[in-house]
PAMAR-481801 format. One line per 3 residues: number of its first residue (from 0); their letters; for each residue x, y, z of N, C-alpha, C. Coordinates in nm, 3 decimals, always signed. Example, Ala and Ser with C-alpha at 12.3 -4.5 7.8 and 13.67 -1.06 7.14 Angstrom:
0) AS) +1.319/-0.569/+0.780/+1.230/-0.450/+0.780/+1.320/-0.330/+0.780 | +1.285/-0.225/+0.708/+1.367/-0.106/+0.714/+1.290/+0.003/+0.787 .
This chain:
0) MEL) -0.345/-1.945/-3.767/-0.412/-1.882/-3.734/-0.355/-1.758/-3.694 | -0.418/-1.659/-3.734/-0.379/-1.496/-3.628/-0.414/-1.459/-3.520 | -0.278/-1.398/-3.506/-0.336/-1.307/-3.357/-0.349/-1.189/-3.364 .
3) NKD) -0.474/-1.156/-3.331/-0.587/-1.050/-3.370/-0.461/-0.894/-3.263 | -0.403/-0.936/-3.207/-0.362/-0.813/-3.142/-0.177/-0.810/-3.128 | -0.177/-0.653/-3.183/-0.020/-0.647/-3.172/+0.022/-0.603/-2.999 .
6) LKG) +0.081/-0.663/-2.945/+0.133/-0.613/-2.801/+0.241/-0.545/-2.785 | +0.305/-0.468/-2.851/+0.438/-0.410/-2.878/+0.391/-0.307/-2.800 | +0.463/-0.280/-2.710/+0.468/-0.138/-2.607/+0.328/-0.158/-2.481 .
9) EIW) +0.292/-0.267/-2.506/+0.176/-0.279/-2.379/+0.284/-0.338/-2.254 | +0.131/-0.344/-2.169/+0.198/-0.336/-2.047/+0.087/-0.413/-1.996 | +0.149/-0.522/-1.871/+0.023/-0.577/-1.828/+0.070/-0.555/-1.724 .
12) DEK) +0.002/-0.639/-1.586/+0.008/-0.608/-1.446/-0.079/-0.697/-1.322 | -0.040/-0.671/-1.211/-0.088/-0.772/-1.096/-0.232/-0.776/-1.130 | -0.314/-0.698/-1.179/-0.454/-0.675/-1.229/-0.483/-0.788/-1.371 .
15) NFE) -0.389/-0.814/-1.453/-0.426/-0.891/-1.515/-0.356/-1.047/-1.497 | -0.336/-1.096/-1.368/-0.227/-1.209/-1.294/-0.341/-1.305/-1.324 | -0.470/-1.317/-1.300/-0.565/-1.423/-1.293/-0.609/-1.503/-1.478 .
18) KMQ) -0.572/-1.421/-1.492/-0.605/-1.444/-1.692/-0.431/-1.465/-1.739 | -0.326/-1.480/-1.685/-0.226/-1.442/-1.719/-0.202/-1.590/-1.735 | -0.067/-1.646/-1.852/-0.087/-1.805/-1.859/+0.123/-1.785/-1.808 .
21) WHD) +0.161/-1.877/-1.724/+0.294/-1.846/-1.719/+0.363/-1.970/-1.787 | +0.290/-2.055/-1.794/+0.393/-2.203/-1.839/+0.459/-2.213/-1.939 | +0.573/-2.253/-1.940/+0.657/-2.272/-2.035/+0.744/-2.133/-2.081 .
24) NKI) +0.755/-2.023/-1.986/+0.764/-1.863/-2.066/+0.964/-1.922/-2.007 | +0.988/-1.896/-2.104/+1.166/-1.890/-2.098/+1.234/-1.799/-2.002 | +1.279/-1.806/-1.884/+1.375/-1.686/-1.899/+1.517/-1.702/-1.918 .
27) YAV) +1.552/-1.613/-1.940/+1.701/-1.583/-2.002/+1.795/-1.488/-1.904 | +1.741/-1.426/-1.838/+1.816/-1.373/-1.738/+1.732/-1.296/-1.662 | +1.834/-1.281/-1.506/+1.730/-1.226/-1.408/+1.890/-1.095/-1.390 .
30) AFD) +1.807/-0.997/-1.336/+1.908/-0.860/-1.247/+1.794/-0.802/-1.167 | +1.913/-0.714/-1.081/+1.879/-0.641/-0.988/+1.896/-0.476/-0.980 | +1.808/-0.448/-0.958/+1.789/-0.276/-0.950/+1.784/-0.296/-0.766 .
33) EEK) +1.876/-0.269/-0.722/+1.896/-0.219/-0.539/+1.853/-0.103/-0.523 | +1.852/-0.005/-0.663/+1.787/+0.126/-0.572/+1.667/+0.162/-0.606 | +1.564/+0.085/-0.684/+1.459/+0.083/-0.681/+1.379/-0.053/-0.618 .
36) FEL) +1.477/-0.154/-0.577/+1.390/-0.300/-0.495/+1.345/-0.351/-0.616 | +1.392/-0.361/-0.754/+1.351/-0.449/-0.861/+1.386/-0.595/-0.860 | +1.314/-0.673/-0.867/+1.356/-0.810/-0.981/+1.302/-0.832/-1.134 .
39) IFD) +1.393/-0.815/-1.165/+1.360/-0.828/-1.343/+1.405/-0.905/-1.453 | +1.293/-0.991/-1.515/+1.362/-1.125/-1.600/+1.338/-1.040/-1.690 | +1.400/-1.085/-1.821/+1.429/-1.110/-1.959/+1.340/-1.240/-2.011 .
42) IDY) +1.235/-1.245/-2.015/+1.141/-1.351/-2.069/+1.101/-1.369/-2.230 | +1.069/-1.466/-2.265/+0.975/-1.492/-2.386/+0.847/-1.555/-2.321 | +0.754/-1.464/-2.387/+0.619/-1.470/-2.318/+0.518/-1.515/-2.415 .
45) IVK) +0.477/-1.678/-2.336/+0.405/-1.737/-2.482/+0.255/-1.660/-2.448 | +0.224/-1.540/-2.512/+0.098/-1.502/-2.550/-0.062/-1.633/-2.582 | -0.034/-1.745/-2.633/-0.089/-1.818/-2.686/-0.059/-1.934/-2.776 .
48) WVD) -0.093/-2.071/-2.692/-0.091/-2.186/-2.759/-0.180/-2.209/-2.895 | -0.152/-2.233/-2.981/-0.200/-2.280/-3.138/-0.224/-2.405/-3.154 | -0.355/-2.481/-3.140/-0.346/-2.633/-3.125/-0.351/-2.690/-3.288 .
51) GTK) -0.325/-2.802/-3.294/-0.337/-2.840/-3.426/-0.260/-2.989/-3.460 | -0.226/-3.024/-3.566/-0.140/-3.119/-3.584/-0.018/-3.141/-3.526 | +0.026/-3.034/-3.480/+0.168/-3.008/-3.428/+0.146/-2.862/-3.349 .
54) FKF) +0.163/-2.848/-3.223/+0.175/-2.741/-3.116/+0.251/-2.582/-3.234 | +0.220/-2.484/-3.204/+0.232/-2.355/-3.234/+0.248/-2.271/-3.151 | +0.311/-2.174/-3.180/+0.309/-2.059/-3.006/+0.330/-1.896/-3.102 .
57) WVC) +0.223/-1.839/-3.020/+0.236/-1.722/-3.045/+0.321/-1.654/-2.941 | +0.462/-1.597/-2.943/+0.601/-1.558/-2.833/+0.629/-1.469/-2.875 | +0.626/-1.369/-2.751/+0.675/-1.219/-2.763/+0.818/-1.182/-2.657 .
60) QAT) +0.869/-1.134/-2.688/+1.014/-1.109/-2.578/+0.964/-1.028/-2.467 | +1.017/-1.027/-2.375/+0.904/-0.940/-2.279/+1.007/-0.930/-2.154 | +1.008/-0.783/-2.098/+1.065/-0.777/-1.920/+0.928/-0.814/-1.849 .
63) LVF) +0.971/-0.885/-1.760/+0.909/-0.893/-1.638/+1.008/-0.816/-1.534 | +0.903/-0.700/-1.415/+0.966/-0.661/-1.339/+0.872/-0.655/-1.223 | +0.877/-0.720/-1.105/+0.860/-0.753/-0.963/+0.893/-0.583/-0.901 .
66) RNV) +0.819/-0.523/-0.836/+0.830/-0.367/-0.783/+0.834/-0.425/-0.565 | +0.938/-0.354/-0.548/+0.966/-0.321/-0.400/+0.997/-0.489/-0.342 | +1.023/-0.531/-0.367/+1.090/-0.674/-0.367/+1.219/-0.697/-0.262 .
69) YDL) +1.143/-0.789/-0.168/+1.247/-0.812/-0.056/+1.230/-0.954/+0.013 | +1.340/-0.992/+0.104/+1.294/-1.138/+0.166/+1.345/-1.243/+0.006 | +1.407/-1.234/-0.049/+1.475/-1.243/-0.201/+1.534/-1.407/-0.166 .
72) NIS) +1.515/-1.522/-0.210/+1.518/-1.639/-0.189/+1.573/-1.685/-0.368 | +1.678/-1.701/-0.448/+1.659/-1.805/-0.553/+1.713/-1.940/-0.503 | +1.683/-2.029/-0.548/+1.719/-2.150/-0.514/+1.682/-2.240/-0.649 .
75) LYS) +1.863/-2.230/-0.728/+1.844/-2.286/-0.862/+1.901/-2.404/-0.886 | +1.898/-2.527/-0.938/+1.960/-2.624/-0.941/+1.999/-2.681/-1.068 | +2.006/-2.614/-1.181/+1.968/-2.624/-1.336/+1.989/-2.493/-1.384 .
78) LNV) +1.987/-2.501/-1.504/+2.030/-2.378/-1.606/+1.902/-2.337/-1.698 | +1.792/-2.484/-1.696/+1.725/-2.496/-1.717/+1.552/-2.389/-1.642 | +1.559/-2.267/-1.665/+1.474/-2.184/-1.602/+1.401/-2.195/-1.693 .
81) EID) +1.269/-2.220/-1.740/+1.140/-2.192/-1.789/+1.053/-2.216/-1.639 | +0.915/-2.121/-1.687/+0.838/-2.118/-1.611/+0.749/-2.229/-1.585 | +0.723/-2.251/-1.507/+0.618/-2.370/-1.472/+0.492/-2.300/-1.419 .
84) EIQ) +0.491/-2.252/-1.305/+0.370/-2.111/-1.289/+0.442/-2.029/-1.171 | +0.338/-1.945/-1.174/+0.369/-1.824/-1.088/+0.259/-1.838/-0.950 | +0.299/-1.828/-0.838/+0.173/-1.844/-0.758/+0.201/-1.679/-0.673 .
87) RNN) +0.084/-1.681/-0.604/+0.107/-1.559/-0.567/-0.052/-1.546/-0.464 | -0.027/-1.556/-0.282/-0.040/-1.527/-0.197/-0.023/-1.455/-0.080 | -0.092/-1.498/+0.082/-0.068/-1.426/+0.159/-0.094/-1.262/+0.162 .
90) PNK) -0.204/-1.192/+0.063/-0.201/-1.051/+0.073/-0.207/-1.001/+0.224 | -0.114/-0.918/+0.254/-0.123/-0.794/+0.356/-0.020/-0.748/+0.355 | -0.033/-0.631/+0.447/-0.003/-0.484/+0.462/+0.135/-0.484/+0.346 .
93) AKN) +0.164/-0.370/+0.291/+0.310/-0.374/+0.219/+0.381/-0.294/+0.340 | +0.495/-0.353/+0.335/+0.623/-0.275/+0.386/+0.623/-0.171/+0.337 | +0.672/-0.048/+0.411/+0.692/+0.086/+0.346/+0.580/+0.127/+0.278 .
96) ANY) +0.407/+0.098/+0.314/+0.311/+0.129/+0.234/+0.320/+0.307/+0.269 | +0.310/+0.369/+0.363/+0.337/+0.513/+0.318/+0.401/+0.532/+0.246 | +0.517/+0.491/+0.203/+0.632/+0.583/+0.115/+0.627/+0.543/-0.018 .
99) IYE) +0.576/+0.415/-0.062/+0.539/+0.361/-0.189/+0.422/+0.354/-0.268 | +0.336/+0.409/-0.174/+0.208/+0.442/-0.210/+0.109/+0.333/-0.264 | +0.174/+0.211/-0.246/+0.076/+0.066/-0.266/+0.032/+0.011/-0.066 .
102) QIQ) -0.062/-0.006/-0.104/-0.102/-0.096/+0.027/-0.070/-0.245/+0.052 | -0.089/-0.334/-0.053/-0.117/-0.456/-0.050/+0.048/-0.473/-0.128 | +0.092/-0.650/-0.042/+0.206/-0.691/-0.100/+0.169/-0.861/-0.073 .
105) YDW) +0.210/-0.950/-0.182/+0.195/-1.042/-0.177/+0.321/-1.152/-0.132 | +0.326/-1.275/-0.102/+0.417/-1.377/-0.145/+0.429/-1.440/-0.265 | +0.550/-1.451/-0.321/+0.550/-1.391/-0.455/+0.654/-1.570/-0.485 .
108) KVI) +0.587/-1.703/-0.547/+0.675/-1.815/-0.603/+0.654/-1.866/-0.755 | +0.794/-1.831/-0.773/+0.819/-1.845/-0.923/+0.932/-2.015/-0.962 | +0.777/-2.066/-0.996/+0.811/-2.180/-0.967/+0.862/-2.238/-1.099 .
111) TQG) +1.006/-2.297/-1.133/+1.058/-2.319/-1.290/+1.122/-2.477/-1.291 | +1.126/-2.490/-1.400/+1.194/-2.646/-1.406/+1.322/-2.658/-1.359 | +1.380/-2.548/-1.294/+1.523/-2.568/-1.259/+1.550/-2.507/-1.101 .
114) GDI) +1.409/-2.505/-1.084/+1.412/-2.443/-0.919/+1.302/-2.346/-0.886 | +1.358/-2.296/-0.760/+1.270/-2.186/-0.693/+1.296/-2.040/-0.710 | +1.243/-1.924/-0.716/+1.255/-1.793/-0.676/+1.157/-1.762/-0.640 .
117) IFK) +1.188/-1.709/-0.477/+1.069/-1.684/-0.345/+1.097/-1.546/-0.327 | +0.985/-1.422/-0.322/+0.995/-1.328/-0.227/+0.849/-1.288/-0.208 | +0.885/-1.138/-0.124/+0.778/-1.042/-0.119/+0.762/-0.939/-0.239 .
120) SVG) +0.685/-0.919/-0.244/+0.628/-0.788/-0.359/+0.488/-0.686/-0.379 | +0.488/-0.621/-0.404/+0.376/-0.549/-0.404/+0.318/-0.591/-0.548 | +0.381/-0.626/-0.697/+0.328/-0.682/-0.756/+0.425/-0.643/-0.916 .
123) FKL) +0.397/-0.645/-1.006/+0.467/-0.652/-1.122/+0.373/-0.564/-1.217 | +0.501/-0.540/-1.330/+0.444/-0.506/-1.455/+0.544/-0.591/-1.543 | +0.462/-0.638/-1.676/+0.512/-0.707/-1.777/+0.532/-0.602/-1.912 .
126) FFR) +0.646/-0.592/-1.953/+0.645/-0.470/-2.040/+0.644/-0.618/-2.201 | +0.589/-0.586/-2.321/+0.578/-0.670/-2.386/+0.670/-0.585/-2.480 | +0.803/-0.642/-2.546/+0.907/-0.508/-2.655/+0.871/-0.532/-2.765 .
129) DSP) +0.812/-0.670/-2.841/+0.790/-0.663/-2.984/+0.659/-0.710/-2.988 | +0.633/-0.735/-3.103/+0.523/-0.782/-3.172/+0.510/-0.945/-3.125 | +0.431/-1.060/-3.147/+0.422/-1.188/-3.113/+0.451/-1.259/-3.235 .
132) SLI) +0.545/-1.357/-3.196/+0.545/-1.452/-3.356/+0.508/-1.533/-3.368 | +0.473/-1.627/-3.470/+0.392/-1.771/-3.494/+0.528/-1.854/-3.437 | +0.538/-1.912/-3.390/+0.694/-2.023/-3.411/+0.647/-2.177/-3.329 .
135) ESQ) +0.693/-2.260/-3.409/+0.703/-2.400/-3.335/+0.728/-2.443/-3.216 | +0.830/-2.371/-3.167/+0.889/-2.392/-2.997/+0.832/-2.267/-2.905 | +0.849/-2.285/-2.787/+0.767/-2.223/-2.702/+0.872/-2.108/-2.675 .
138) SIG) +1.004/-2.080/-2.741/+1.088/-1.981/-2.666/+1.179/-1.934/-2.811 | +1.193/-1.825/-2.819/+1.250/-1.745/-2.960/+1.406/-1.795/-2.971 | +1.461/-1.804/-2.907/+1.632/-1.866/-2.856/+1.695/-1.720/-2.854 .
141) LKE) +1.802/-1.734/-2.771/+1.873/-1.658/-2.728/+1.958/-1.537/-2.902 | +1.995/-1.654/-2.939/+2.047/-1.617/-3.040/+1.965/-1.524/-3.155 | +1.829/-1.609/-3.150/+1.737/-1.548/-3.252/+1.699/-1.403/-3.202 .
144) RGG) +1.650/-1.381/-3.083/+1.642/-1.269/-3.037/+1.760/-1.182/-2.990 | +1.869/-1.205/-3.010/+1.938/-1.089/-2.997/+2.006/-1.047/-2.887 | +2.033/-1.181/-2.787/+2.066/-1.192/-2.700/+2.002/-1.106/-2.572 .
147) ICF) +2.029/-1.055/-2.445/+1.989/-1.051/-2.350/+1.907/-0.881/-2.333 | +1.801/-0.895/-2.301/+1.771/-0.725/-2.282/+1.675/-0.715/-2.120 | +1.661/-0.614/-2.091/+1.554/-0.572/-1.999/+1.518/-0.463/-2.023 .
150) NQW) +1.518/-0.408/-2.161/+1.419/-0.273/-2.199/+1.247/-0.273/-2.126 | +1.221/-0.138/-2.119/+1.074/-0.150/-2.075/+1.038/-0.040/-2.133 | +0.955/-0.073/-2.249/+0.903/+0.026/-2.277/+0.805/-0.070/-2.333 .
């Protein structure tokens, strides 16, 4: 089965949240940009699951950036940091709304196989760094993807 869209260079954000699928997306690394108040993840995003006698997956390297982050709590008990789901709740007036030009923030919860990452944020941008590859596993692998990357283009 062929994926009909080259996602390289595409950016999705919180407007796409309801149709996005987060289950089993591998997190390789987390970075913090304290000057921009950003929480950044290097992930393999599963664009599409392909049914068949054996599952296959369209997977793409991506950078997930949450904006205007605060009240961050990371509670991991394992290095198995695959996303189970991402929850967005409690919309309310954004902290510093007059300065960041965004009015609504949410309580976010990134639930992983190895613990939770909880914070407040106005939203996110997901930067696709390459074209999706059809593979037999849900992640590309650290060595195969050339290590950790936080590029945003």
